[in-house]
C-alpha positions in Angstrom: 69.6 -1.6 -41.5 67.8 1.8 -41.3 64.4 0.0 -41.3 65.6 -2.2 -38.4 66.7 0.8 -36.4 63.5 2.8 -37.0 61.0 0.0 -36.8 60.7 -0.3 -33.0 59.9 3.4 -32.6 56.8 3.1 -34.7 55.2 1.4 -31.7 53.6 4.0 -29.3 54.3 1.9 -26.2 58.1 1.8 -27.0 58.2 5.6 -27.5 56.5 6.0 -24.1 59.0 3.5 -22.6 61.9 5.5 -24.1 60.6 8.8 -22.8 60.2 7.3 -19.3 63.8 5.9 -19.5 65.1 9.3 -20.6 63.5 11.0 -17.6 64.8 8.3 -15.3 68.2 8.5 -16.8 68.6 12.2 -16.2 67.4 12.0 -12.6 69.3 8.8 -12.0 72.5 10.2 -13.5 72.3 13.3 -11.4 71.2 11.8 -8.1 73.2 8.6 -8.6 76.5 10.6 -8.7 75.7 11.9 -5.3 74.9 8.4 -4.1 78.3 7.2 -5.3 80.1 10.3 -3.8 78.4 9.8 -0.4 78.8 6.0 -0.6 75.0 5.6 0.0 74.6 2.7 -2.4 73.5 0.4 0.4 71.0 3.0 1.6 69.6 3.4 -1.9 69.1 -0.4 -2.3 67.6 -0.6 1.2 65.0 2.2 0.5 64.0 0.5 -2.7 63.3 -2.8 -0.9 61.8 -1.2 2.2 59.0 0.5 0.3 57.8 -2.8 -1.3 55.0 -3.5 1.3 53.7 0.1 0.7 53.4 -0.7 -3.0 51.7 -4.0 -2.4 49.1 -2.4 0.0 48.4 0.4 -2.5 47.9 -2.2 -5.3 45.6 -4.3 -3.1 43.3 -1.4 -2.0 43.4 0.5 -5.3 45.5 3.5 -4.2 48.1 5.1 -6.5 51.5 3.4 -6.3 53.1 6.7 -5.7 51.2 7.2 -2.4 51.9 3.6 -1.3 55.6 3.9 -2.0 55.7 7.3 -0.1 54.1 5.7 2.9 56.4 2.7 2.7 59.5 4.9 2.7 58.1 6.9 5.6 57.5 3.8 7.7 61.0 2.4 6.8 62.8 5.6 7.6 61.0 5.8 11.0 61.8 2.2 11.8 65.5 2.7 10.9 65.6 5.8 13.0 64.1 4.0 16.0 66.2 0.8 15.8 69.4 2.6 15.0 69.3 4.2 18.4 69.5 0.8 20.1 72.9 0.7 21.9 73.8 -2.9 21.1 73.3 -2.8 17.3 74.8 -0.5 14.8 73.1 1.5 12.1 73.9 -1.0 9.3 72.5 -3.9 11.4 69.3 -1.8 12.1 68.9 -1.0 8.4 69.4 -4.7 7.5 66.8 -5.9 10.0 64.2 -3.3 9.0 64.7 -3.8 5.2 64.5 -7.6 5.3 61.5 -7.5 7.6 59.6 -5.0 5.4 60.5 -6.8 2.2 59.4 -10.1 3.6 56.2 -8.6 4.7 55.6 -7.3 1.2 56.2 -10.7 -0.3 53.8 -12.3 2.2 51.1 -9.8 1.3 51.7 -10.3 -2.4 51.5 -14.1 -2.2 48.2 -14.3 -0.1 45.4 -16.2 -1.8 43.3 -13.1 -2.1 45.9 -11.1 -3.9 45.0 -10.2 -7.5 47.3 -11.5 -10.3 50.0 -9.2 -11.6 51.6 -8.1 -8.3 54.9 -9.6 -9.5 55.0 -6.5 -11.7 55.8 -4.5 -8.6 59.1 -6.4 -8.4 60.2 -6.2 -12.0 58.1 -3.3 -13.3 56.1 -2.9 -16.5 58.3 -0.7 -18.7 56.4 -1.5 -21.8 53.1 -0.6 -20.1 53.9 3.0 -19.3 51.0 5.3 -20.0 50.8 8.9 -20.9 49.6 9.7 -17.3 52.6 7.8 -15.9 54.9 10.0 -18.1 53.2 13.2 -16.8 53.7 12.1 -13.1 57.3 11.1 -13.8 58.1 14.4 -15.5 56.7 16.3 -12.6 58.6 14.3 -10.1 61.8 14.5 -12.2 61.5 18.3 -12.4 61.0 18.5 -8.6 64.0 16.2 -8.0 66.3 18.2 -10.4 65.2 21.5 -8.9 66.0 20.2 -5.4 69.5 19.1 -6.5 70.1 22.6 -7.9 69.0 24.2 -4.6 71.1 21.8 -2.5 74.1 21.7 -4.8 76.4 23.8 -2.5 75.6 22.0 0.8 75.8 18.6 -0.9 79.2 19.5 -2.4 80.5 20.9 0.9 79.5 17.8 2.9 80.5 15.3 0.2 84.0 16.5 -0.1 84.8 17.6 3.5 82.3 16.5 6.1 84.4 17.8 9.0 84.6 21.3 7.7 81.2 21.5 6.1 79.7 23.4 9.1 82.0 26.3 8.4 80.3 26.8 5.1 76.9 26.7 6.6 76.1 23.0 5.8 74.8 20.7 8.5 75.9 17.1 7.6 72.9 15.4 9.3 70.4 17.6 7.4 72.2 17.2 4.1 72.3 13.4 4.5 68.5 13.4 5.2 67.9 15.6 2.2 69.9 13.3 0.0 68.0 10.3 1.3 64.8 12.1 0.5 66.1 12.7 -3.1 67.0 9.0 -3.4 63.5 8.0 -2.2 61.9 10.4 -4.7 64.1 9.0 -7.5 63.1 5.5 -6.6 59.4 6.4 -6.7 59.9 7.9 -10.2 61.2 4.6 -11.6 59.6 1.9 -9.5 56.5 1.6 -11.7 58.5 1.2 -14.9 61.4 -0.8 -13.6 60.0 -2.4 -10.4 61.3 -2.6 -6.9 64.3 -4.8 -7.8 65.6 -3.1 -11.1 65.2 0.6 -10.3 68.4 0.6 -8.3 70.3 -0.5 -11.4 69.4 2.8 -13.2 70.4 4.8 -10.1 73.7 3.2 -9.5 74.9 1.5 -12.7 75.4 4.6 -14.9 76.9 6.7 -12.0 79.3 3.9 -11.1 80.4 3.7 -14.8 80.9 7.5 -15.0 82.9 7.5 -11.8 85.5 5.3 -13.7 85.6 7.7 -16.6 85.5 11.2 -15.0 86.8 12.9 -11.9 84.9 16.2 -11.9 81.3 16.0 -10.6 79.6 17.9 -13.5 81.3 15.7 -16.1 80.3 12.6 -14.0 76.6 13.7 -14.1 76.6 14.3 -17.9 78.4 11.0 -18.6 76.0 9.1 -16.2 72.9 10.6 -17.9 74.3 9.7 -21.3 75.1 6.2 -20.3 71.6 5.8 -18.8 70.0 7.1 -22.0 72.2 4.9 -24.3 71.5 1.8 -22.0 67.7 2.6 -22.3 67.9 2.7 -26.1 70.0 -0.5 -26.4 67.8 -2.3 -23.8 64.6 -1.5 -25.7 66.2 -2.7 -29.0 67.2 -5.9 -27.2 63.7 -6.3 -25.7 62.0 -5.7 -29.1 64.2 -8.0 -31.3 65.0 -10.7 -28.7 61.5 -10.7 -27.2 62.8 -10.2 -23.7 61.4 -8.3 -20.7 61.9 -4.5 -21.1 63.2 -3.7 -17.6 65.6 -6.7 -17.5 67.0 -5.8 -20.9 67.7 -2.3 -19.8 69.4 -3.6 -16.7 71.5 -5.9 -18.8 72.6 -3.0 -21.0 73.6 -1.0 -17.9 75.7 -3.9 -16.7 77.4 -4.1 -20.2 78.1 -0.4 -20.0 79.8 -0.8 -16.6 81.9 -3.6 -18.0 83.0 -1.4 -20.9 83.7 1.5 -18.6 85.8 -0.8 -16.4 87.9 -1.9 -19.4 88.4 1.7 -20.5 89.5 2.7 -17.0 91.9 -0.2 -16.8 93.5 0.6 -20.2 93.8 4.3 -19.2 95.5 3.3 -15.9 98.0 0.9 -17.4 101.4 2.5 -17.7 102.7 3.0 -21.2 105.5 0.8 -22.4 109.0 2.5 -22.6 110.1 3.5 -26.0 
């Protein structure tokens, strides 16, 4: 049993994958709790899909994926800001139009005859192909994201719990929302190379949604979310190693299993006790 538990970590690529997941888990647990509190889940998923054409263009021309993703997010945010001002359509409709258009454009670019093989990795990531350089970049971005959360903690808290009175505490809701969207975009960029455009949202939302069922105070939610993300990463890598499954998909499956378990625990806790 001990040999079976220790055997996967003798592989350097699995150790690097675990380190990447731990970084993503901490950032995802912290930022994801704000996403759940602000009900920005749709915005997070939209940003992840909208930056896809930027990733494809970067891969086609040989630029860093981080640069392509950043440009993709900038284009998407600009397009949403422009179309959301159209009187006859609401913001949600504008976001949906922009996201589906950009994602479709990315797919078209990825499927052109001149596209090199392997662009499907942009959708599902290459968790087991994480390099030392990738870890360094992820660690730097994770540190910046966590530092930004610390600096923005008070305004985020003020707007998240009482948007109407937040201005009295010196917090402008519009600017706080934009700052949170920037944090979400940064978190997506940290994980998109490892988990891909489609699966990175699972690590941002799954552990945080699970922790919301188990805790009520925000600091406890963040700690539980980070712990669930780390545990899901370990379990997912074990599943990938012994069942010969894709690493990112295995981690996503573990996150879903954790949410199901959290839902059951929450349901049991909420059930009234039987009279004696």
